[in-house]
C-alpha positions in Angstrom: 94.7 132.2 -3.3 97.2 131.3 -0.4 94.7 128.7 0.2 95.0 127.0 -3.0 98.6 127.6 -2.8 98.8 125.8 0.2 96.4 122.8 -1.0 98.7 122.3 -3.5 101.9 122.2 -1.6 100.1 119.5 0.8 98.9 117.1 -2.4 102.4 117.6 -3.8 104.1 116.7 -1.1 101.9 113.8 -0.3 102.2 112.3 -3.7 106.4 113.0 -3.4 106.2 111.1 0.1 104.5 108.2 -1.1 106.5 107.9 -4.0 109.8 108.4 -1.6 108.0 105.6 0.4 107.3 103.2 -2.3 110.8 103.8 -3.8 112.2 102.6 0.0 109.9 99.7 0.9 110.8 98.4 -3.0 114.5 98.8 -2.5 114.4 97.5 1.4 112.6 94.1 -0.7 115.1 93.8 -2.9 118.0 94.0 -0.3 116.1 91.4 1.7 115.9 89.4 -1.6 119.9 90.2 -2.5 120.4 88.9 0.9 118.6 85.8 1.0 120.3 84.7 -2.2 124.0 85.6 -0.6 123.0 83.2 2.4 121.6 80.5 0.3 125.1 80.9 -2.1 127.3 80.4 1.2 125.2 77.4 2.4 125.9 75.9 -1.3 129.8 76.7 -1.0 130.2 75.2 2.5 128.8 71.9 1.6 131.0 71.8 -1.4 133.7 72.6 0.9 132.8 70.6 3.3 133.5 67.5 1.9 136.4 65.2 4.0 136.0 61.7 2.4 134.6 58.9 -0.2 133.3 55.9 0.7 131.9 52.9 -1.2 128.1 53.2 -1.8 125.9 50.7 -0.1 123.4 51.0 -2.7 123.5 50.6 -6.9 123.2 53.5 -9.1 119.8 55.7 -8.2 118.3 57.7 -10.4 118.9 61.0 -8.4 122.8 60.8 -9.1 122.3 62.2 -12.5 124.0 65.6 -13.9 123.1 66.8 -17.2 121.5 63.4 -17.5 124.4 61.6 -17.3 125.4 59.5 -14.5 127.6 61.1 -11.8 131.3 60.3 -10.9 130.2 59.1 -7.5 127.6 56.8 -9.7 129.7 55.7 -12.0 132.3 54.6 -9.4 130.1 53.5 -6.7 131.2 56.1 -4.2 129.4 58.3 -1.9 131.4 61.8 -0.8 131.0 62.2 2.9 131.1 65.6 4.7 133.2 66.3 7.8 129.5 65.5 9.5 129.1 61.7 7.8 126.5 63.2 5.8 126.0 62.4 2.4 127.6 65.5 0.6 125.5 64.8 -3.2 122.2 65.0 -0.9 123.0 67.7 1.0 124.3 69.7 -1.8 121.1 69.2 -3.8 119.0 70.7 -1.2 121.6 73.5 -0.7 120.8 73.9 -4.3 117.2 73.8 -4.4 117.4 76.6 -1.4 119.5 78.7 -3.9 117.2 78.5 -6.6 114.0 79.2 -4.5 115.7 82.4 -3.2 117.4 83.1 -6.4 113.7 83.0 -8.3 112.3 85.4 -5.7 115.1 87.9 -6.6 114.4 87.9 -10.3 117.5 85.7 -11.4 116.8 83.6 -14.8 116.1 80.0 -14.5 118.8 79.2 -17.5 121.4 81.1 -15.0 120.7 79.1 -12.2 120.9 75.9 -14.3 124.7 76.7 -14.4 125.3 78.2 -11.5 123.6 74.7 -9.4 125.7 72.5 -12.4 128.6 74.7 -11.4 128.4 73.4 -8.4 127.6 69.5 -9.0 130.4 69.5 -11.3 132.8 71.0 -8.6 131.7 68.5 -6.1 132.1 65.6 -8.4 135.7 66.6 -9.5 136.4 66.9 -6.1 135.3 62.9 -5.7 137.7 62.1 -8.7 140.6 63.9 -6.8 140.1 61.8 -3.8 139.1 58.6 -5.9 142.7 59.6 -7.3 144.6 59.7 -4.3 143.3 56.6 -3.1 144.7 54.5 -6.2 147.7 56.2 -6.2 147.7 59.1 -8.9 147.2 57.4 -12.0 146.0 60.5 -13.4 148.8 62.3 -13.1 149.1 66.1 -14.5 145.7 65.1 -16.3 144.0 65.5 -12.8 145.7 69.2 -12.2 143.9 70.1 -16.1 140.8 68.6 -14.7 140.7 70.5 -11.6 142.0 73.8 -13.1 139.1 73.3 -15.8 136.2 72.8 -13.1 138.1 75.6 -11.0 137.6 78.1 -14.3 133.9 76.8 -14.9 132.5 76.5 -11.8 134.0 80.8 -11.2 132.3 81.5 -14.4 129.2 80.5 -13.3 129.2 81.8 -10.0 130.2 85.1 -11.6 126.9 84.7 -14.1 124.8 84.5 -10.6 126.3 87.0 -9.8 126.3 89.7 -11.8 122.4 88.7 -12.6 121.5 89.6 -8.9 123.4 92.6 -8.3 123.4 94.0 -12.1 120.9 92.7 -14.2 120.0 95.4 -17.0 124.0 95.5 -17.3 124.1 91.7 -18.3 121.0 91.4 -20.0 122.3 91.9 -23.4 125.6 89.9 -22.7 123.5 86.7 -21.8 123.5 84.7 -24.6 126.8 84.5 -25.6 127.6 84.0 -22.0 125.5 81.2 -22.0 127.0 80.4 -24.9 130.3 80.2 -23.8 129.1 78.2 -20.6 127.7 75.8 -22.3 131.1 74.7 -24.5 133.1 74.7 -21.3 130.7 72.1 -19.7 130.8 70.0 -22.5 134.5 70.2 -22.3 134.7 69.8 -18.4 132.6 66.6 -19.1 134.8 65.0 -21.5 137.4 65.5 -19.1 135.7 63.8 -16.4 134.7 60.9 -18.1 138.3 60.6 -19.2 139.3 60.5 -15.4 136.4 58.3 -14.8 137.7 56.0 -17.1 141.4 55.9 -15.6 140.0 55.4 -12.2 138.0 52.4 -13.0 140.6 50.8 -15.1 143.1 51.3 -11.9 140.2 50.1 -9.1 139.7 46.9 -11.3 143.6 45.9 -11.6 
């Protein structure tokens, strides 16, 4: 009997030990995946924060410069956003967003969340270009520029929060996902209209 009890405890201990090891391994993997997402997200934020100037674009309107099927602000105004190191901000941002998408998909974040998160960062860059362009022409946008920048900051914050919540609390956010996505669609449509109005005013001011 002692032998059977000893065997039972040994077997049970082995099963529990294996379960604990698997749990620790999965937790370690999740931490690594989340850490990779946070690193890529920080990279995206640094790109946008590094915009220091705008310059005339030497080429026309390449198809790569599109946001949601629409020509981007830089494309419509014939400008390029420049980083502190002289690099092209849009190209660098798209590369950073691509890295964020890969890391986030590996961490199990839904693709539709990533589409909004990446789009929020692109919209923020485009609004920064509008702000710099408005400075160049003497501030023709007036109070509408502040409204645009506020709307853009709120939209970007909402998309970033959705991404972070999907990363850290996926089960808690799942049942609210549809409503959050619907609200973001409404917000980005309103933001797009504000951007287009600003572009029209800047284009007229630049041509006059």
